[in-house]
CHARMM internal coordinates of N, CA and C (Angstrom, degrees):
IC EDIT
DIST 1 N 1 CA 1.4419
DIST 1 CA 1 C 1.5282
ANGL 1 N 1 CA 1 C 109.96
DIST 1 C 2 N 1.3009
ANGL 1 CA 1 C 2 N 117.94
DIHE 1 N 1 CA 1 C 2 N -37.63
DIST 2 N 2 CA 1.4618
ANGL 1 C 2 N 2 CA 121.44
DIHE 1 CA 1 C 2 N 2 CA -179.50
DIST 2 CA 2 C 1.5235
ANGL 2 N 2 CA 2 C 110.68
DIHE 1 C 2 N 2 CA 2 C -66.82
DIST 2 C 3 N 1.3286
ANGL 2 CA 2 C 3 N 116.42
DIHE 2 N 2 CA 2 C 3 N -34.68
DIST 3 N 3 CA 1.4644
ANGL 2 C 3 N 3 CA 119.86
DIHE 2 CA 2 C 3 N 3 CA 179.24
DIST 3 CA 3 C 1.5273
ANGL 3 N 3 CA 3 C 109.69
DIHE 2 C 3 N 3 CA 3 C -65.20
DIST 3 C 4 N 1.3089
ANGL 3 CA 3 C 4 N 116.59
DIHE 3 N 3 CA 3 C 4 N -38.32
DIST 4 N 4 CA 1.4570
ANGL 3 C 4 N 4 CA 120.73
DIHE 3 CA 3 C 4 N 4 CA 179.99
DIST 4 CA 4 C 1.5305
ANGL 4 N 4 CA 4 C 110.35
DIHE 3 C 4 N 4 CA 4 C -64.64
DIST 4 C 5 N 1.3367
ANGL 4 CA 4 C 5 N 117.56
DIHE 4 N 4 CA 4 C 5 N -42.05
DIST 5 N 5 CA 1.4656
ANGL 4 C 5 N 5 CA 120.66
DIHE 4 CA 4 C 5 N 5 CA 178.96
DIST 5 CA 5 C 1.5230
ANGL 5 N 5 CA 5 C 110.79
DIHE 4 C 5 N 5 CA 5 C -64.44
DIST 5 C 6 N 1.3196
ANGL 5 CA 5 C 6 N 117.00
DIHE 5 N 5 CA 5 C 6 N -41.51
DIST 6 N 6 CA 1.4640
ANGL 5 C 6 N 6 CA 120.69
DIHE 5 CA 5 C 6 N 6 CA 179.17
DIST 6 CA 6 C 1.5281
ANGL 6 N 6 CA 6 C 110.01
DIHE 5 C 6 N 6 CA 6 C -64.16
DIST 6 C 7 N 1.3258
ANGL 6 CA 6 C 7 N 116.19
DIHE 6 N 6 CA 6 C 7 N -41.57
DIST 7 N 7 CA 1.4632
ANGL 6 C 7 N 7 CA 120.92
DIHE 6 CA 6 C 7 N 7 CA 179.49
DIST 7 CA 7 C 1.5298
ANGL 7 N 7 CA 7 C 110.70
DIHE 6 C 7 N 7 CA 7 C -62.65
DIST 7 C 8 N 1.3256
ANGL 7 CA 7 C 8 N 116.69
DIHE 7 N 7 CA 7 C 8 N -42.76
DIST 8 N 8 CA 1.4655
ANGL 7 C 8 N 8 CA 120.73
DIHE 7 CA 7 C 8 N 8 CA 179.81
DIST 8 CA 8 C 1.5200
ANGL 8 N 8 CA 8 C 110.13
DIHE 7 C 8 N 8 CA 8 C -64.83
DIST 8 C 9 N 1.3152
ANGL 8 CA 8 C 9 N 117.68
DIHE 8 N 8 CA 8 C 9 N -44.56
DIST 9 N 9 CA 1.4653
ANGL 8 C 9 N 9 CA 120.47
DIHE 8 CA 8 C 9 N 9 CA 179.09
DIST 9 CA 9 C 1.5222
ANGL 9 N 9 CA 9 C 111.45
DIHE 8 C 9 N 9 CA 9 C -65.43
DIST 9 C 10 N 1.3293
ANGL 9 CA 9 C 10 N 116.55
DIHE 9 N 9 CA 9 C 10 N -37.68
DIST 10 N 10 CA 1.4615
ANGL 9 C 10 N 10 CA 120.17
DIHE 9 CA 9 C 10 N 10 CA -179.01
DIST 10 CA 10 C 1.5226
ANGL 10 N 10 CA 10 C 111.20
DIHE 9 C 10 N 10 CA 10 C -65.45
DIST 10 C 11 N 1.3116
ANGL 10 CA 10 C 11 N 117.75
DIHE 10 N 10 CA 10 C 11 N -29.43
DIST 11 N 11 CA 1.4639
ANGL 10 C 11 N 11 CA 120.44
DIHE 10 CA 10 C 11 N 11 CA 177.63
DIST 11 CA 11 C 1.5224
ANGL 11 N 11 CA 11 C 112.38
DIHE 10 C 11 N 11 CA 11 C -89.49
DIST 11 C 12 N 1.3122
ANGL 11 CA 11 C 12 N 117.59
DIHE 11 N 11 CA 11 C 12 N -33.21
DIST 12 N 12 CA 1.4565
ANGL 11 C 12 N 12 CA 120.93
DIHE 11 CA 11 C 12 N 12 CA -174.94
DIST 12 CA 12 C 1.5238
ANGL 12 N 12 CA 12 C 112.18
DIHE 11 C 12 N 12 CA 12 C -70.14
DIST 12 C 13 N 1.3108
ANGL 12 CA 12 C 13 N 117.05
DIHE 12 N 12 CA 12 C 13 N -44.53
DIST 13 N 13 CA 1.4686
ANGL 12 C 13 N 13 CA 120.34
DIHE 12 CA 12 C 13 N 13 CA -176.17
DIST 13 CA 13 C 1.5284
ANGL 13 N 13 CA 13 C 111.72
DIHE 12 C 13 N 13 CA 13 C -61.39
DIST 13 C 14 N 1.3367
ANGL 13 CA 13 C 14 N 120.25
DIHE 13 N 13 CA 13 C 14 N -50.02
DIST 14 N 14 CA 1.4731
ANGL 13 C 14 N 14 CA 118.28
DIHE 13 CA 13 C 14 N 14 CA 179.21
DIST 14 CA 14 C 1.5307
ANGL 14 N 14 CA 14 C 113.11
DIHE 13 C 14 N 14 CA 14 C -65.34
DIST 14 C 15 N 1.3302
ANGL 14 CA 14 C 15 N 116.97
DIHE 14 N 14 CA 14 C 15 N -35.90
DIST 15 N 15 CA 1.4652
ANGL 14 C 15 N 15 CA 118.74
DIHE 14 CA 14 C 15 N 15 CA 179.72
DIST 15 CA 15 C 1.5246
ANGL 15 N 15 CA 15 C 111.25
DIHE 14 C 15 N 15 CA 15 C -66.93
DIST 15 C 16 N 1.3264
ANGL 15 CA 15 C 16 N 117.24
DIHE 15 N 15 CA 15 C 16 N -38.73
DIST 16 N 16 CA 1.4688
ANGL 15 C 16 N 16 CA 119.92
DIHE 15 CA 15 C 16 N 16 CA 177.33
DIST 16 CA 16 C 1.5260
ANGL 16 N 16 CA 16 C 110.58
DIHE 15 C 16 N 16 CA 16 C -65.95
DIST 16 C 17 N 1.3267
ANGL 16 CA 16 C 17 N 116.24
DIHE 16 N 16 CA 16 C 17 N -40.73
DIST 17 N 17 CA 1.4653
ANGL 16 C 17 N 17 CA 119.76
DIHE 16 CA 16 C 17 N 17 CA 178.74
DIST 17 CA 17 C 1.5267
ANGL 17 N 17 CA 17 C 110.55
DIHE 16 C 17 N 17 CA 17 C -63.67
DIST 17 C 18 N 1.3213
ANGL 17 CA 17 C 18 N 116.98
DIHE 17 N 17 CA 17 C 18 N -40.16
DIST 18 N 18 CA 1.4580
ANGL 17 C 18 N 18 CA 121.01
DIHE 17 CA 17 C 18 N 18 CA 178.53
DIST 18 CA 18 C 1.5285
ANGL 18 N 18 CA 18 C 110.93
DIHE 17 C 18 N 18 CA 18 C -66.13
DIST 18 C 19 N 1.3211
ANGL 18 CA 18 C 19 N 116.57
DIHE 18 N 18 CA 18 C 19 N -40.24
DIST 19 N 19 CA 1.4609
ANGL 18 C 19 N 19 CA 119.98
DIHE 18 CA 18 C 19 N 19 CA 179.36
DIST 19 CA 19 C 1.5190
ANGL 19 N 19 CA 19 C 111.19
DIHE 18 C 19 N 19 CA 19 C -64.40
DIST 19 C 20 N 1.3262
ANGL 19 CA 19 C 20 N 116.83
DIHE 19 N 19 CA 19 C 20 N -39.35
DIST 20 N 20 CA 1.4620
ANGL 19 C 20 N 20 CA 119.96
DIHE 19 CA 19 C 20 N 20 CA 178.87
DIST 20 CA 20 C 1.5204
ANGL 20 N 20 CA 20 C 110.18
DIHE 19 C 20 N 20 CA 20 C -68.41
DIST 20 C 21 N 1.3222
ANGL 20 CA 20 C 21 N 116.85
DIHE 20 N 20 CA 20 C 21 N -40.59
DIST 21 N 21 CA 1.4641
ANGL 20 C 21 N 21 CA 120.35
DIHE 20 CA 20 C 21 N 21 CA -177.99
DIST 21 CA 21 C 1.5308
ANGL 21 N 21 CA 21 C 111.31
DIHE 20 C 21 N 21 CA 21 C -67.81
DIST 21 C 22 N 1.3088
ANGL 21 CA 21 C 22 N 117.89
DIHE 21 N 21 CA 21 C 22 N -39.33
DIST 22 N 22 CA 1.4650
ANGL 21 C 22 N 22 CA 120.94
DIHE 21 CA 21 C 22 N 22 CA -176.44
DIST 22 CA 22 C 1.5232
ANGL 22 N 22 CA 22 C 112.62
DIHE 21 C 22 N 22 CA 22 C -86.30
DIST 22 C 23 N 1.3003
ANGL 22 CA 22 C 23 N 117.18
DIHE 22 N 22 CA 22 C 23 N -22.19
DIST 23 N 23 CA 1.4665
ANGL 22 C 23 N 23 CA 119.72
DIHE 22 CA 22 C 23 N 23 CA -174.80
DIST 23 CA 23 C 1.5039
ANGL 23 N 23 CA 23 C 113.70
DIHE 22 C 23 N 23 CA 23 C -95.18
DIST 23 C 24 N 1.3081
ANGL 23 CA 23 C 24 N 118.85
DIHE 23 N 23 CA 23 C 24 N 27.39
DIST 24 N 24 CA 1.4590
ANGL 23 C 24 N 24 CA 121.16
DIHE 23 CA 23 C 24 N 24 CA -176.69
DIST 24 CA 24 C 1.5099
ANGL 24 N 24 CA 24 C 114.09
DIHE 23 C 24 N 24 CA 24 C -75.97
DIST 24 C 25 N 1.3335
ANGL 24 CA 24 C 25 N 118.76
DIHE 24 N 24 CA 24 C 25 N -18.16
DIST 25 N 25 CA 1.4622
ANGL 24 C 25 N 25 CA 121.21
DIHE 24 CA 24 C 25 N 25 CA -177.58
DIST 25 CA 25 C 1.5106
ANGL 25 N 25 CA 25 C 111.36
DIHE 24 C 25 N 25 CA 25 C -74.44
DIST 25 C 26 N 1.3347
ANGL 25 CA 25 C 26 N 115.93
DIHE 25 N 25 CA 25 C 26 N 152.52
DIST 26 N 26 CA 1.4567
ANGL 25 C 26 N 26 CA 120.00
DIHE 25 CA 25 C 26 N 26 CA 179.37
DIST 26 CA 26 C 1.5246
ANGL 26 N 26 CA 26 C 109.70
DIHE 25 C 26 N 26 CA 26 C -87.22
DIST 26 C 27 N 1.2922
ANGL 26 CA 26 C 27 N 114.56
DIHE 26 N 26 CA 26 C 27 N 144.78
DIST 27 N 27 CA 1.4578
ANGL 26 C 27 N 27 CA 120.13
DIHE 26 CA 26 C 27 N 27 CA 177.22
DIST 27 CA 27 C 1.5256
ANGL 27 N 27 CA 27 C 108.53
DIHE 26 C 27 N 27 CA 27 C -85.03
DIST 27 C 28 N 1.3249
ANGL 27 CA 27 C 28 N 118.20
DIHE 27 N 27 CA 27 C 28 N 136.26
DIST 28 N 28 CA 1.4661
ANGL 27 C 28 N 28 CA 118.91
DIHE 27 CA 27 C 28 N 28 CA 177.02
DIST 28 CA 28 C 1.5279
ANGL 28 N 28 CA 28 C 109.56
DIHE 27 C 28 N 28 CA 28 C -69.16
DIST 28 C 29 N 1.3266
ANGL 28 CA 28 C 29 N 115.55
DIHE 28 N 28 CA 28 C 29 N 149.41
DIST 29 N 29 CA 1.4527
ANGL 28 C 29 N 29 CA 119.44
DIHE 28 CA 28 C 29 N 29 CA -179.77
DIST 29 CA 29 C 1.5217
ANGL 29 N 29 CA 29 C 109.53
DIHE 28 C 29 N 29 CA 29 C -71.76
DIST 29 C 30 N 1.2970
ANGL 29 CA 29 C 30 N 114.78
DIHE 29 N 29 CA 29 C 30 N 144.72
DIST 30 N 30 CA 1.4582
ANGL 29 C 30 N 30 CA 120.08
DIHE 29 CA 29 C 30 N 30 CA 178.92
DIST 30 CA 30 C 1.5203
ANGL 30 N 30 CA 30 C 108.99
DIHE 29 C 30 N 30 CA 30 C -73.65
DIST 30 C 31 N 1.3128
ANGL 30 CA 30 C 31 N 116.18
DIHE 30 N 30 CA 30 C 31 N 139.80
DIST 31 N 31 CA 1.4542
ANGL 30 C 31 N 31 CA 120.85
DIHE 30 CA 30 C 31 N 31 CA 179.71
DIST 31 CA 31 C 1.5168
ANGL 31 N 31 CA 31 C 108.71
DIHE 30 C 31 N 31 CA 31 C -116.32
DIST 31 C 32 N 1.3086
ANGL 31 CA 31 C 32 N 115.36
DIHE 31 N 31 CA 31 C 32 N 137.03
DIST 32 N 32 CA 1.4529
ANGL 31 C 32 N 32 CA 120.40
DIHE 31 CA 31 C 32 N 32 CA 178.22
DIST 32 CA 32 C 1.5216
ANGL 32 N 32 CA 32 C 108.98
DIHE 31 C 32 N 32 CA 32 C -73.98
DIST 32 C 33 N 1.3258
ANGL 32 CA 32 C 33 N 118.01
DIHE 32 N 32 CA 32 C 33 N 141.86
DIST 33 N 33 CA 1.4684
ANGL 32 C 33 N 33 CA 119.56
DIHE 32 CA 32 C 33 N 33 CA 178.13
DIST 33 CA 33 C 1.5275
ANGL 33 N 33 CA 33 C 110.60
DIHE 32 C 33 N 33 CA 33 C -68.85
DIST 33 C 34 N 1.3262
ANGL 33 CA 33 C 34 N 115.31
DIHE 33 N 33 CA 33 C 34 N 155.60
DIST 34 N 34 CA 1.4606
ANGL 33 C 34 N 34 CA 120.23
DIHE 33 CA 33 C 34 N 34 CA 177.75
DIST 34 CA 34 C 1.5177
ANGL 34 N 34 CA 34 C 109.12
DIHE 33 C 34 N 34 CA 34 C -62.46
DIST 34 C 35 N 1.3202
ANGL 34 CA 34 C 35 N 115.75
DIHE 34 N 34 CA 34 C 35 N 138.34
DIST 35 N 35 CA 1.4639
ANGL 34 C 35 N 35 CA 118.87
DIHE 34 CA 34 C 35 N 35 CA -177.98
DIST 35 CA 35 C 1.5190
ANGL 35 N 35 CA 35 C 111.71
DIHE 34 C 35 N 35 CA 35 C -69.99
DIST 35 C 36 N 1.3326
ANGL 35 CA 35 C 36 N 118.03
DIHE 35 N 35 CA 35 C 36 N -29.14
DIST 36 N 36 CA 1.4621
ANGL 35 C 36 N 36 CA 119.98
DIHE 35 CA 35 C 36 N 36 CA -178.83
DIST 36 CA 36 C 1.5216
ANGL 36 N 36 CA 36 C 111.37
DIHE 35 C 36 N 36 CA 36 C -71.61
DIST 36 C 37 N 1.3148
ANGL 36 CA 36 C 37 N 117.27
DIHE 36 N 36 CA 36 C 37 N -40.57
DIST 37 N 37 CA 1.4602
ANGL 36 C 37 N 37 CA 119.45
DIHE 36 CA 36 C 37 N 37 CA -177.03
DIST 37 CA 37 C 1.5202
ANGL 37 N 37 CA 37 C 111.88
DIHE 36 C 37 N 37 CA 37 C -85.17
DIST 37 C 38 N 1.3175
ANGL 37 CA 37 C 38 N 117.45
DIHE 37 N 37 CA 37 C 38 N -26.48
DIST 38 N 38 CA 1.4555
ANGL 37 C 38 N 38 CA 120.01
DIHE 37 CA 37 C 38 N 38 CA -176.30
DIST 38 CA 38 C 1.5166
ANGL 38 N 38 CA 38 C 112.66
DIHE 37 C 38 N 38 CA 38 C -88.64
DIST 38 C 39 N 1.3169
ANGL 38 CA 38 C 39 N 117.32
DIHE 38 N 38 CA 38 C 39 N -13.44
DIST 39 N 39 CA 1.4561
ANGL 38 C 39 N 39 CA 119.70
DIHE 38 CA 38 C 39 N 39 CA -177.28
DIST 39 CA 39 C 1.5227
ANGL 39 N 39 CA 39 C 109.75
DIHE 38 C 39 N 39 CA 39 C -70.14
DIST 39 C 40 N 1.2943
ANGL 39 CA 39 C 40 N 116.03
DIHE 39 N 39 CA 39 C 40 N 132.89
DIST 40 N 40 CA 1.4602
ANGL 39 C 40 N 40 CA 120.72
DIHE 39 CA 39 C 40 N 40 CA 177.26
DIST 40 CA 40 C 1.5220
ANGL 40 N 40 CA 40 C 108.12
DIHE 39 C 40 N 40 CA 40 C -98.23
DIST 40 C 41 N 1.3092
ANGL 40 CA 40 C 41 N 117.13
DIHE 40 N 40 CA 40 C 41 N 139.22
DIST 41 N 41 CA 1.4668
ANGL 40 C 41 N 41 CA 118.33
DIHE 40 CA 40 C 41 N 41 CA 178.78
DIST 41 CA 41 C 1.5281
ANGL 41 N 41 CA 41 C 109.72
DIHE 40 C 41 N 41 CA 41 C -67.99
DIST 41 C 42 N 1.3174
ANGL 41 CA 41 C 42 N 114.53
DIHE 41 N 41 CA 41 C 42 N 136.92
DIST 42 N 42 CA 1.4553
ANGL 41 C 42 N 42 CA 118.77
DIHE 41 CA 41 C 42 N 42 CA -180.00
DIST 42 CA 42 C 1.5228
ANGL 42 N 42 CA 42 C 109.50
DIHE 41 C 42 N 42 CA 42 C -81.57
DIST 42 C 43 N 1.2985
ANGL 42 CA 42 C 43 N 115.30
DIHE 42 N 42 CA 42 C 43 N 142.33
DIST 43 N 43 CA 1.4562
ANGL 42 C 43 N 43 CA 120.47
DIHE 42 CA 42 C 43 N 43 CA 178.37
DIST 43 CA 43 C 1.5243
ANGL 43 N 43 CA 43 C 108.86
DIHE 42 C 43 N 43 CA 43 C -72.73
DIST 43 C 44 N 1.3270
ANGL 43 CA 43 C 44 N 117.00
DIHE 43 N 43 CA 43 C 44 N 143.17
DIST 44 N 44 CA 1.4663
ANGL 43 C 44 N 44 CA 118.56
DIHE 43 CA 43 C 44 N 44 CA 178.32
DIST 44 CA 44 C 1.5293
ANGL 44 N 44 CA 44 C 109.92
DIHE 43 C 44 N 44 CA 44 C -66.97
DIST 44 C 45 N 1.3171
ANGL 44 CA 44 C 45 N 113.83
DIHE 44 N 44 CA 44 C 45 N 143.00
DIST 45 N 45 CA 1.4598
ANGL 44 C 45 N 45 CA 117.95
DIHE 44 CA 44 C 45 N 45 CA -179.31
DIST 45 CA 45 C 1.5243
ANGL 45 N 45 CA 45 C 109.03
DIHE 44 C 45 N 45 CA 45 C -74.43
DIST 45 C 46 N 1.3024
ANGL 45 CA 45 C 46 N 115.40
DIHE 45 N 45 CA 45 C 46 N 129.35
DIST 46 N 46 CA 1.4531
ANGL 45 C 46 N 46 CA 120.15
DIHE 45 CA 45 C 46 N 46 CA 176.73
DIST 46 CA 46 C 1.5130
ANGL 46 N 46 CA 46 C 107.95
DIHE 45 C 46 N 46 CA 46 C -116.25
DIST 46 C 47 N 1.3050
ANGL 46 CA 46 C 47 N 114.99
DIHE 46 N 46 CA 46 C 47 N 142.10
DIST 47 N 47 CA 1.4558
ANGL 46 C 47 N 47 CA 119.40
DIHE 46 CA 46 C 47 N 47 CA 179.89
DIST 47 CA 47 C 1.5242
ANGL 47 N 47 CA 47 C 108.56
DIHE 46 C 47 N 47 CA 47 C -75.91
DIST 47 C 48 N 1.3030
ANGL 47 CA 47 C 48 N 115.71
DIHE 47 N 47 CA 47 C 48 N 121.85
DIST 48 N 48 CA 1.4563
ANGL 47 C 48 N 48 CA 120.28
DIHE 47 CA 47 C 48 N 48 CA 179.06
DIST 48 CA 48 C 1.5215
ANGL 48 N 48 CA 48 C 108.50
DIHE 47 C 48 N 48 CA 48 C -78.74
DIST 48 C 49 N 1.3311
ANGL 48 CA 48 C 49 N 117.15
DIHE 48 N 48 CA 48 C 49 N 134.29
DIST 49 N 49 CA 1.4653
ANGL 48 C 49 N 49 CA 118.43
DIHE 48 CA 48 C 49 N 49 CA 178.77
DIST 49 CA 49 C 1.5265
ANGL 49 N 49 CA 49 C 109.96
DIHE 48 C 49 N 49 CA 49 C -66.92
DIST 49 C 50 N 1.3163
ANGL 49 CA 49 C 50 N 114.61
DIHE 49 N 49 CA 49 C 50 N 139.60
DIST 50 N 50 CA 1.4557
ANGL 49 C 50 N 50 CA 118.79
DIHE 49 CA 49 C 50 N 50 CA -180.00
DIST 50 CA 50 C 1.5210
ANGL 50 N 50 CA 50 C 109.65
DIHE 49 C 50 N 50 CA 50 C -78.12
DIST 50 C 51 N 1.3052
ANGL 50 CA 50 C 51 N 115.26
DIHE 50 N 50 CA 50 C 51 N 139.59
DIST 51 N 51 CA 1.4581
ANGL 50 C 51 N 51 CA 120.38
DIHE 50 CA 50 C 51 N 51 CA 178.99
DIST 51 CA 51 C 1.5258
ANGL 51 N 51 CA 51 C 109.14
DIHE 50 C 51 N 51 CA 51 C -77.53
DIST 51 C 52 N 1.3329
ANGL 51 CA 51 C 52 N 116.74
DIHE 51 N 51 CA 51 C 52 N 141.65
DIST 52 N 52 CA 1.4637
ANGL 51 C 52 N 52 CA 118.22
DIHE 51 CA 51 C 52 N 52 CA 177.80
DIST 52 CA 52 C 1.5263
ANGL 52 N 52 CA 52 C 109.95
DIHE 51 C 52 N 52 CA 52 C -68.19
DIST 52 C 53 N 1.3113
ANGL 52 CA 52 C 53 N 114.98
DIHE 52 N 52 CA 52 C 53 N 149.54
DIST 53 N 53 CA 1.4582
ANGL 52 C 53 N 53 CA 119.01
DIHE 52 CA 52 C 53 N 53 CA -179.45
DIST 53 CA 53 C 1.5218
ANGL 53 N 53 CA 53 C 109.78
DIHE 52 C 53 N 53 CA 53 C -70.76
DIST 53 C 54 N 1.3123
ANGL 53 CA 53 C 54 N 115.12
DIHE 53 N 53 CA 53 C 54 N 140.97
DIST 54 N 54 CA 1.4612
ANGL 53 C 54 N 54 CA 120.51
DIHE 53 CA 53 C 54 N 54 CA 179.10
DIST 54 CA 54 C 1.5253
ANGL 54 N 54 CA 54 C 109.15
DIHE 53 C 54 N 54 CA 54 C -76.85
DIST 54 C 55 N 1.3346
ANGL 54 CA 54 C 55 N 116.78
DIHE 54 N 54 CA 54 C 55 N 142.15
DIST 55 N 55 CA 1.4667
ANGL 54 C 55 N 55 CA 118.43
DIHE 54 CA 54 C 55 N 55 CA 177.78
DIST 55 CA 55 C 1.5282
ANGL 55 N 55 CA 55 C 109.74
DIHE 54 C 55 N 55 CA 55 C -67.41
DIST 55 C 56 N 1.3179
ANGL 55 CA 55 C 56 N 114.69
DIHE 55 N 55 CA 55 C 56 N 150.02
DIST 56 N 56 CA 1.4599
ANGL 55 C 56 N 56 CA 118.85
DIHE 55 CA 55 C 56 N 56 CA -179.30
DIST 56 CA 56 C 1.5225
ANGL 56 N 56 CA 56 C 109.84
DIHE 55 C 56 N 56 CA 56 C -71.47
DIST 56 C 57 N 1.3152
ANGL 56 CA 56 C 57 N 115.53
DIHE 56 N 56 CA 56 C 57 N 142.50
DIST 57 N 57 CA 1.4581
ANGL 56 C 57 N 57 CA 121.02
DIHE 56 CA 56 C 57 N 57 CA 178.90
DIST 57 CA 57 C 1.5241
ANGL 57 N 57 CA 57 C 108.60
DIHE 56 C 57 N 57 CA 57 C -76.00
DIST 57 C 58 N 1.3399
ANGL 57 CA 57 C 58 N 116.63
DIHE 57 N 57 CA 57 C 58 N 143.80
DIST 58 N 58 CA 1.4686
ANGL 57 C 58 N 58 CA 118.23
DIHE 57 CA 57 C 58 N 58 CA 178.28
DIST 58 CA 58 C 1.5241
ANGL 58 N 58 CA 58 C 109.79
DIHE 57 C 58 N 58 CA 58 C -65.80
DIST 58 C 59 N 1.3126
ANGL 58 CA 58 C 59 N 115.15
DIHE 58 N 58 CA 58 C 59 N 149.04
DIST 59 N 59 CA 1.4624
ANGL 58 C 59 N 59 CA 120.23
DIHE 58 CA 58 C 59 N 59 CA -179.22
DIST 59 CA 59 C 1.5260
ANGL 59 N 59 CA 59 C 109.32
DIHE 58 C 59 N 59 CA 59 C -68.06
DIST 59 C 60 N 1.3149
ANGL 59 CA 59 C 60 N 115.60
DIHE 59 N 59 CA 59 C 60 N 140.78
DIST 60 N 60 CA 1.4607
ANGL 59 C 60 N 60 CA 120.47
DIHE 59 CA 59 C 60 N 60 CA 179.78
DIST 60 CA 60 C 1.5258
ANGL 60 N 60 CA 60 C 109.02
DIHE 59 C 60 N 60 CA 60 C -73.94
DIST 60 C 61 N 1.3371
ANGL 60 CA 60 C 61 N 116.61
DIHE 60 N 60 CA 60 C 61 N 138.18
DIST 61 N 61 CA 1.4681
ANGL 60 C 61 N 61 CA 118.22
DIHE 60 CA 60 C 61 N 61 CA 178.77
DIST 61 CA 61 C 1.5291
ANGL 61 N 61 CA 61 C 109.88
DIHE 60 C 61 N 61 CA 61 C -67.83
DIST 61 C 62 N 1.3221
ANGL 61 CA 61 C 62 N 115.04
DIHE 61 N 61 CA 61 C 62 N 146.36
DIST 62 N 62 CA 1.4577
ANGL 61 C 62 N 62 CA 119.31
DIHE 61 CA 61 C 62 N 62 CA -179.72
DIST 62 CA 62 C 1.5257
ANGL 62 N 62 CA 62 C 109.24
DIHE 61 C 62 N 62 CA 62 C -73.64
DIST 62 C 63 N 1.3197
ANGL 62 CA 62 C 63 N 115.60
DIHE 62 N 62 CA 62 C 63 N 136.05
DIST 63 N 63 CA 1.4626
ANGL 62 C 63 N 63 CA 119.94
DIHE 62 CA 62 C 63 N 63 CA 178.49
DIST 63 CA 63 C 1.5187
ANGL 63 N 63 CA 63 C 108.37
DIHE 62 C 63 N 63 CA 63 C -98.79
DIST 63 C 64 N 1.3118
ANGL 63 CA 63 C 64 N 116.80
DIHE 63 N 63 CA 63 C 64 N 136.13
DIST 64 N 64 CA 1.4712
ANGL 63 C 64 N 64 CA 118.54
DIHE 63 CA 63 C 64 N 64 CA 179.10
DIST 64 CA 64 C 1.5259
ANGL 64 N 64 CA 64 C 109.79
DIHE 63 C 64 N 64 CA 64 C -69.45
DIST 64 C 65 N 1.3225
ANGL 64 CA 64 C 65 N 115.20
DIHE 64 N 64 CA 64 C 65 N 147.06
DIST 65 N 65 CA 1.4548
ANGL 64 C 65 N 65 CA 119.57
DIHE 64 CA 64 C 65 N 65 CA 179.98
DIST 65 CA 65 C 1.5266
ANGL 65 N 65 CA 65 C 109.50
DIHE 64 C 65 N 65 CA 65 C -74.08
DIST 65 C 66 N 1.3286
ANGL 65 CA 65 C 66 N 115.43
DIHE 65 N 65 CA 65 C 66 N 145.63
DIST 66 N 66 CA 1.4629
ANGL 65 C 66 N 66 CA 120.48
DIHE 65 CA 65 C 66 N 66 CA 178.73
DIST 66 CA 66 C 1.5264
ANGL 66 N 66 CA 66 C 108.66
DIHE 65 C 66 N 66 CA 66 C -73.49
DIST 66 C 67 N 1.3263
ANGL 66 CA 66 C 67 N 116.99
DIHE 66 N 66 CA 66 C 67 N 140.78
DIST 67 N 67 CA 1.4686
ANGL 66 C 67 N 67 CA 118.78
DIHE 66 CA 66 C 67 N 67 CA 178.92
DIST 67 CA 67 C 1.5307
ANGL 67 N 67 CA 67 C 110.04
DIHE 66 C 67 N 67 CA 67 C -67.33
DIST 67 C 68 N 1.3190
ANGL 67 CA 67 C 68 N 115.18
DIHE 67 N 67 CA 67 C 68 N 146.12
DIST 68 N 68 CA 1.4556
ANGL 67 C 68 N 68 CA 119.61
DIHE 67 CA 67 C 68 N 68 CA 179.98
DIST 68 CA 68 C 1.5250
ANGL 68 N 68 CA 68 C 109.92
DIHE 67 C 68 N 68 CA 68 C -75.84
DIST 68 C 69 N 1.3271
ANGL 68 CA 68 C 69 N 115.19
DIHE 68 N 68 CA 68 C 69 N 146.47
DIST 69 N 69 CA 1.4625
ANGL 68 C 69 N 69 CA 120.21
DIHE 68 CA 68 C 69 N 69 CA 178.38
DIST 69 CA 69 C 1.5253
ANGL 69 N 69 CA 69 C 108.66
DIHE 68 C 69 N 69 CA 69 C -75.58
DIST 69 C 70 N 1.3276
ANGL 69 CA 69 C 70 N 116.64
DIHE 69 N 69 CA 69 C 70 N 145.86
DIST 70 N 70 CA 1.4714
ANGL 69 C 70 N 70 CA 118.58
DIHE 69 CA 69 C 70 N 70 CA 177.21
DIST 70 CA 70 C 1.5305
ANGL 70 N 70 CA 70 C 109.97
DIHE 69 C 70 N 70 CA 70 C -62.58
DIST 70 C 71 N 1.3164
ANGL 70 CA 70 C 71 N 115.62
DIHE 70 N 70 CA 70 C 71 N 149.34
DIST 71 N 71 CA 1.4606
ANGL 70 C 71 N 71 CA 119.87
DIHE 70 CA 70 C 71 N 71 CA -175.60
DIST 71 CA 71 C 1.5238
ANGL 71 N 71 CA 71 C 112.80
DIHE 70 C 71 N 71 CA 71 C -69.23
DIST 71 C 72 N 1.3290
ANGL 71 CA 71 C 72 N 118.50
DIHE 71 N 71 CA 71 C 72 N -21.98
DIST 72 N 72 CA 1.4676
ANGL 71 C 72 N 72 CA 119.72
DIHE 71 CA 71 C 72 N 72 CA -179.63
DIST 72 CA 72 C 1.5299
ANGL 72 N 72 CA 72 C 112.18
DIHE 71 C 72 N 72 CA 72 C -91.08
DIST 72 C 73 N 1.3266
ANGL 72 CA 72 C 73 N 118.01
DIHE 72 N 72 CA 72 C 73 N 4.10
DIST 73 N 73 CA 1.4590
ANGL 72 C 73 N 73 CA 120.83
DIHE 72 CA 72 C 73 N 73 CA 179.16
DIST 73 CA 73 C 1.5290
ANGL 73 N 73 CA 73 C 109.04
DIHE 72 C 73 N 73 CA 73 C -74.96
DIST 73 C 74 N 1.3411
ANGL 73 CA 73 C 74 N 117.45
DIHE 73 N 73 CA 73 C 74 N 144.39
DIST 74 N 74 CA 1.4696
ANGL 73 C 74 N 74 CA 119.63
DIHE 73 CA 73 C 74 N 74 CA 178.81
DIST 74 CA 74 C 1.5330
ANGL 74 N 74 CA 74 C 110.36
DIHE 73 C 74 N 74 CA 74 C -68.73
DIST 74 C 75 N 1.2901
ANGL 74 CA 74 C 75 N 116.02
DIHE 74 N 74 CA 74 C 75 N 143.25
DIST 75 N 75 CA 1.4595
ANGL 74 C 75 N 75 CA 121.30
DIHE 74 CA 74 C 75 N 75 CA -179.85
DIST 75 CA 75 C 1.5140
ANGL 75 N 75 CA 75 C 109.71
DIHE 74 C 75 N 75 CA 75 C -77.61
DIST 75 C 76 N 1.3138
ANGL 75 CA 75 C 76 N 116.24
DIHE 75 N 75 CA 75 C 76 N 143.21
DIST 76 N 76 CA 1.4617
ANGL 75 C 76 N 76 CA 119.71
DIHE 75 CA 75 C 76 N 76 CA -179.37
DIST 76 CA 76 C 1.4880
ANGL 76 N 76 CA 76 C 110.65
DIHE 75 C 76 N 76 CA 76 C -89.05
END
COOR INIT
IC SEED 1 N 1 CA 1 C
IC BUILD
């Protein structure tokens, strides 16, 4: 476990130093795009045709329950 901690520290310290050394430049501020050029034309609203209602399914016939096996019958 100690070897793993040493290995992590040995890699972390140089990488942090490199990041600090290379990241010294300032990032430019983000600018919002112009609203006139960035605006997309909206599509005209079209009335969607309504789907016809589906006919109701016929009711399923009731199935009779299977009779229970007697308790003294051998199990299969």
